[in-house]
N, C-alpha and C positions, 0 to 999 in steps of 0.2 A: 342044486345038490350040493355044490361046492360051498356056497354061502351058509348052508345049514351046518357045516362043520364048525363055523366060527360065530354064527348068530343064534342067540336063544331067547325066547320069550321068558321074562322074569317068572319064577316059580316052577318052569318046565324042566329045570335041571338044578340039581343041588350041587353047586360048585361056586368057587370064587371067580368073579369076572374082572377083567382088566378095565373095561369101560361099561358103564351103565348109562343108557340114554333114557330119559324120563319125560313125561308130559310136562309141558311149560307150566310153572306154577305149583308143582307138586314137590314135596321134600324127597330127598334122597340120599344115598350114602355119599361119602367123601369123593369117590371116584365117578360120580354121576354128572351128567350134563343135561341141560334143557334142550328139548327139540322145539325149534321155532318153525311152525308149519309155513308161515308167510316168507320166512327167510332161512331155508334149510343150509344155505351155504354158511350162515353165520355160526351154525352149530359145528359144521366141518372145521371151520377156521379156529374156534375155541378148542375143540379137542386136539387139533394138530399143534396149537400153541402150547398147551398145557401138558401134552403127552408127546413131546418130541421124540422120546425114546421108542415109541411105538409108530411113528410116521410112515417108515418104509414098509413095515409090516401091514399097516392099515391100507396103504395105497396099493400094495401088492394083491391083498385078498379082497378088498372093497373097492370097486371102481369109482364110486363118487369122490373117494379121497385122492384119486391119482393127480388130477390137475392141480389142485392147491398144493399138494405135496411136492410134486415136480417143480412147480414155480418157485418154491421156497428153496429146492436143491439148487436150481439155475441161479437164483439170486445170491445164495450164500457162496457158491463156488466162484462166480463173477466178482464179488466183493473180495474173496480171498486172493484172486489173481490180481485184482487191482492194487491191493495193499502190498503184494509181493513186488509188483512193477514199481511202486512208489520207493520201496526200500532199496531196491537195487540201482535205482536212478538217483538216489541221495547224493553220491559222490559227484554227480554232474554239476552239483551246486558249488563244488570247490575245484575248479579247473587247475591242473598241474601238470608237471612233466610226466606224471604216471597215468595221465587221463586216457591215452590210447591203449595201454595195456588193460587197464580197467574196462574199457568199453568192450575189448573182445571178450574178456572173461564174463562180463555182465550179459552180453548177448547170448553166450552159450548157456550160462547158468539159469537166466530167467526164462529163456525159450524152453529149456528142458523141464524146469519145475512147472511153469504154466501149462505146458503141453500134457504133463502127467496129471495135473489137477483136472484137465479137460477130459482125459480118459477115465479118470475116477468118476467124473460127473456122468459120463456116458454109462458106466457100469450102474451107477445108482438110478439113473432114469430108466434104464432097461428093467432093473428090478422092481422098481416102483410101477412099471407098466405091466407087470406080469409076464415079461419076457425072460428068457435065459440070458444071464449076464456073464461075460467073460472074454478073453482075448479071441478064442476060436470062434465063438458066436457072434462077436461084433468086429470082426477083422476088417471088414470094409468100412465101417464107421470110424474105427481107430485110424486106418490108413488115411481117411479124408481129414481127420483132425491133425495128424501129423504132417501131411502135405500142406495144409493151409496155415500151420503154425509160422513157418519161416516168412511167409509173405506179410502177414500182419505184424510180426515182430519186427521185420526190417523197416516197416513204415513207422512203427512206434520208436524205433531207435534213431531213425532219421529226424523225426519231428523233435525228440528230446535234444538231439544234438544241434540242431539249427537254432534253438532258442537258448541263449546264454544264461548263466548263473541260475540254473534250476528252473527256468520259466518252462520247460518242456515236461516237468514233473506230471502235472494234470493231464495234458494231452496223452502222454504215454500210459498213464494209469487208466484213463478213459478208453483208450484203444484196447487194453488188455481186458477191461470189463466187457466192452462191446463184442469183441471177438468171442469171448467165452459165452456171453448171453446168447448170441445168434447161433452158436454151435449147439447150445442146450435147446433152444427153441425149435431148431430143426430136428433134432432127435426126438423131442416130445411129439411133434407133428407126425414123423415117420412112425413111431411105435404105436401111436393111437389111431391114425387114419391109414397109414400105408403108403403115403406119398409125402414128398419133401416141400419145403417152402419154394415158392417161385422166386425169380431173380427180383422181381419188383417187391415181393414180400420181405425178402432178405435185406434189400436196400432200405426199406422203411424201418424194419426192425433194428438195423444197425444204427441208423440215424438217431432213433429214439434212445437206444441203449448207450450211445455215445454220450448223449446229454445226461442220462442217469449217472453215467460213469463219471462225468465231469463233477456233478453235484457231489457224488460220494468222495471223490477225491480231495475236492475242497473241504469237505466236512472232516475227512480223516487228517489232513495237514492242520486244519484248525484246532482239532482235538489234540494232536500231537504237540501243538505249540503252547497249550495251556498248562 
């Protein structure tokens, strides 16, 4: 009954539609997408790619869109946090008498910003999952994010500091990426299935995300140097 509020068969309602899904091979209006019976996920990806403005609403109202939409939310916020970690670590490449003062300010600022980004990600994942989003509704999840932030940020700062002349840039960004990615993955599982990642699943996901974060950080540094 809820789906009938947003899904309509063509011709059954005289109105304009945000998205039209048509049979593969048939012509359609500009806002239409082909349905691929053998690969329905391809249709979902195409819609989410071309209508990013509707991705959150689609995921919230139509369950098949949830996992691909949430995956993109997690990937995007993980990349944002990796980039921010890179920017705040750039002065490490120029050691000076001011390095200690910068390190203190850097630790405080990027921990706060990256944690706020993770909280924002939690809101988006909850909304995309059809849940109520907000500080009161997600207070336990937000508390877990805040509690975990200082541990992985301390590790990132230690790694960046032990490798001279900016060599710790990539590990630091990779840790920011992986910490954000695993947090998002755990929230997606909890909102979808009602239980969290096991310790073994978190460890495996973290290792894989760490490698993805390294690749992204190398790409970002390479792009900045061009």
